C-alpha positions in Angstrom: -0.5 -18.7 9.0 0.7 -18.9 5.3 4.5 -18.9 4.9 6.2 -15.7 3.5 7.7 -16.0 -0.1 11.3 -16.8 0.1 12.4 -13.4 -1.7 10.1 -11.5 0.8 12.3 -13.4 3.6 15.8 -12.1 2.6 14.5 -8.8 1.0 14.4 -6.9 4.8 17.8 -8.0 6.3 19.0 -7.0 2.7 17.3 -3.6 3.2 19.0 -3.3 6.8 22.3 -4.5 5.4 23.0 -1.9 2.4 21.1 1.4 3.8 21.7 3.1 6.7 19.2 3.8 8.9 18.4 7.2 8.8 15.1 9.1 9.1 12.9 8.6 5.7 11.5 12.2 6.9 14.3 14.3 6.9 17.2 12.0 5.8 19.9 13.3 8.6 18.6 11.8 12.0 18.4 8.4 12.9 15.1 6.7 12.7 13.8 4.9 15.8 14.0 0.8 16.2 10.1 0.7 15.5 9.9 2.6 12.3 11.5 4.7 9.6 11.5 8.1 11.6 13.1 10.2 13.7 11.6 11.1 17.0 11.3 14.5 15.7 9.7 13.8 12.4 7.5 10.8 13.9 5.8 14.2 16.3 4.7 15.9 13.3 2.9 12.8 11.8 -1.0 12.5 12.3 -1.7 8.8 13.2 -5.3 7.7 11.3 -6.4 6.1 14.5 -8.3 3.7 11.8 -9.1 0.3 13.2 -9.0 -2.6 10.3 -13.0 -2.5 10.0 -15.9 -2.2 7.8 -16.8 1.2 9.0 -14.1 3.9 9.2 -12.1 6.9 7.4 -10.9 4.9 5.0 -14.0 2.9 3.8 -16.1 6.0 3.8 -14.1 6.9 0.5 -15.8 3.7 -0.9 -19.2 3.4 0.2 -21.3 2.3 -2.5 -18.5 1.7 -4.6 -17.1 -1.5 -3.6 -18.0 -4.2 -0.7 -15.3 -4.5 1.6 -14.4 -6.6 4.4 -12.0 -3.9 6.3 -9.9 -1.4 5.6 -7.0 0.7 7.7 -3.9 3.4 7.1 -1.4 4.6 9.1 -1.3 8.2 8.8 -3.1 11.4 7.1 -1.2 13.1 4.4 -0.1 16.2 5.0 1.8 18.2 2.2 5.3 19.3 3.4 5.2 16.7 5.8 7.9 14.1 6.8 5.7 11.5 5.1 5.3 13.3 1.9 9.0 13.6 1.8 9.6 9.8 2.6 6.8 8.6 0.1 8.5 11.2 -2.7 12.0 10.0 -1.6 10.4 6.1 -2.4 9.0 6.8 -5.6 11.2 9.4 -7.0 14.9 9.1 -5.2 15.2 5.7 -5.8 15.1 5.0 -2.2 13.3 1.6 -2.2 14.4 0.7 1.1 11.6 3.3 2.3 9.0 1.3 1.2 10.1 -2.0 3.1 10.0 -0.1 6.1 6.7 1.8 5.8 5.2 -1.8 5.0 6.9 -3.1 8.2 5.1 -0.3 10.0 1.7 -0.9 8.5 2.2 -4.5 9.3 2.8 -4.0 12.9 -0.4 -2.2 13.0 -2.5 -4.8 11.0 -1.2 -7.2 13.5 -2.5 -5.8 16.3 -6.4 -6.0 14.8 -8.4 -8.8 15.5 -10.5 -8.3 11.9 -6.6 -8.8 10.2 -7.0 -12.8 10.9 -8.0 -14.4 7.7 -6.3 -12.6 5.1 -4.8 -15.0 2.4 -2.5 -12.7 0.6 -1.0 -9.3 -0.1 -2.2 -7.5 -3.6 -0.2 -4.5 -4.4 -1.6 -2.1 -6.5 0.4 -3.0 -10.2 2.6 -0.5 -12.3 2.7 -0.6 -15.5 5.8 -2.0 -17.4 6.7 1.4 -18.5 6.4 3.2 -15.5 8.0 0.0 -13.7 11.4 0.1 -16.3 11.7 4.1 -15.3 11.2 3.8 -11.6 12.8 0.3 -11.6 10.5 -1.0 -8.8 6.7 -1.0 -7.6 6.4 1.0 -4.5 3.2 -0.6 -3.9 5.1 -4.3 -4.1 7.9 -2.9 -1.5 5.6 -1.9 0.9 3.3 -5.3 1.0 6.8 -7.0 1.1 7.6 -5.2 4.3 4.0 -6.3 5.4 4.4 -10.1 4.5 7.7 -9.6 6.5 5.9 -8.9 9.7 2.9 -11.0 9.5 3.9 -13.8 7.5 1.6 -13.4 4.6 2.3 -14.2 0.9 2.7 -11.4 -1.4 1.0 -12.5 -5.0 2.3 -9.4 -7.3 1.5 -11.7 -10.1 -2.0 -11.7 -9.6 -3.1 -8.1 -11.2 -1.3 -6.1 -14.1 -2.0 -2.9 -15.5 -2.7 -2.7 -19.4 -3.1 1.5 -19.4 0.0 3.9 -19.0 -1.4 6.9 -17.2 -0.3 9.8 -16.5 0.4 11.0 -12.6 -3.1 11.1 -10.7 -1.4 13.6 -8.6 -3.0 17.1 -10.2 -5.8 15.2 -11.4 -9.3 16.1 -10.3 -11.9 13.4 -9.1 -13.6 12.6 -12.0 -10.4 12.7 -14.1 -8.8 10.0 -11.7 -11.4 7.8 -12.4 -11.7 8.2 -16.0 -7.9 7.7 -16.0 -7.9 3.9 -14.3 -11.2 2.7 -15.1 -10.9 -0.5 -16.7 -7.1 -0.2 -16.7 -6.7 -3.4 -14.5 -6.6 -7.0 -15.6 -6.6 -10.2 -13.6 -4.2 -12.8 -14.7 -5.0 -15.7 -12.4 -8.6 -15.6 -11.3 -8.7 -19.2 -10.5 -5.7 -18.4 -7.8 -8.2 -15.8 -5.9 -11.4 -17.5 -6.3 -12.7 -17.8 -2.4 -9.7 -15.8 -1.2 -9.8 -13.0 1.3 -7.6 -10.6 -0.2 -5.6 -7.2 1.3 -5.0 -4.6 -1.4 -2.1 -2.3 -0.8 -1.1 0.7 -1.8 0.8 3.9 -0.9 -1.9 6.9 -0.5 -5.4 6.5 -0.6 -6.6 9.8 -2.6 -10.2 9.4 -4.0 -10.0 5.6 -4.4 -10.1 5.4 -7.8 -7.1 3.3 -8.2 -8.3 0.9 -5.6 -11.6 0.7 -6.9 -10.2 -0.2 -10.4 -8.0 -2.8 -8.9 -10.8 -3.8 -6.6 -13.5 -4.2 -9.4 -11.4 -6.5 -11.2 -10.6 -8.7 -8.1 -14.2 -8.8 -7.2 -15.5 -10.0 -10.4 -14.3 -13.6 -9.2 -16.6 -15.8 -7.6 -16.3 -15.4 -3.4 -13.5 -13.3 -3.2 -13.6 -11.2 0.0 -11.5 -7.9 -0.4 -9.8 -5.7 2.4 -7.6 -2.7 1.6 -4.8 -1.0 3.5 -2.5 1.9 2.7 0.4 4.0 4.7 -1.6 7.5 4.3 -5.1 8.7 3.3 -5.2 12.0 1.9 -7.3 15.2 2.7 -10.5 15.2 1.1 -10.7 16.6 -2.2 -13.7 19.2 -3.0 
């Protein structure tokens, strides 16, 4: 097992020190020790039940588009749910600690799956520098940090960069999403990822347009093997 980056080793304890252990869904009740939701909010979430494997609900979204080794997610994304509340607080209310805690939950699931063995590094989907300045952090990098804390696998946050600043994908249809991110990512250190098994990390899988664009950049390097993990999978768009 590869060592955790020193910054990742300190991030978890700092999160626990400065933020109260409140539910990320309702913001009122205490979260359970094993997650970031209270018992009531946790009962409203729908686990995907996806194994970390080649054939599952996650990989179906990307069949014929990318050769994936394995993939997994925690929950089905539902509107007006505790999970949507948590992700909204994470992305737009500056509650960065939620990203780390969601990452811990995802990391615990990954650690229990046999196909997870052999991952070299975690690659968070990058933000464009302009959006990074506005938000102050990359939510995917925080999720990756939480996974790293649980699994000991390092986060390589400087491997991919986003060269095109795009508008929000939330209200775009499938083909608009593909056009919005195509060729939008640049691989910074190809020699570092050559021959590695990489886990690409994001918050939600919708059409897969962003993950596909990132994946294509990584798979352009010889002998790279690619897996993916997200906190949630959105309902399929027609």
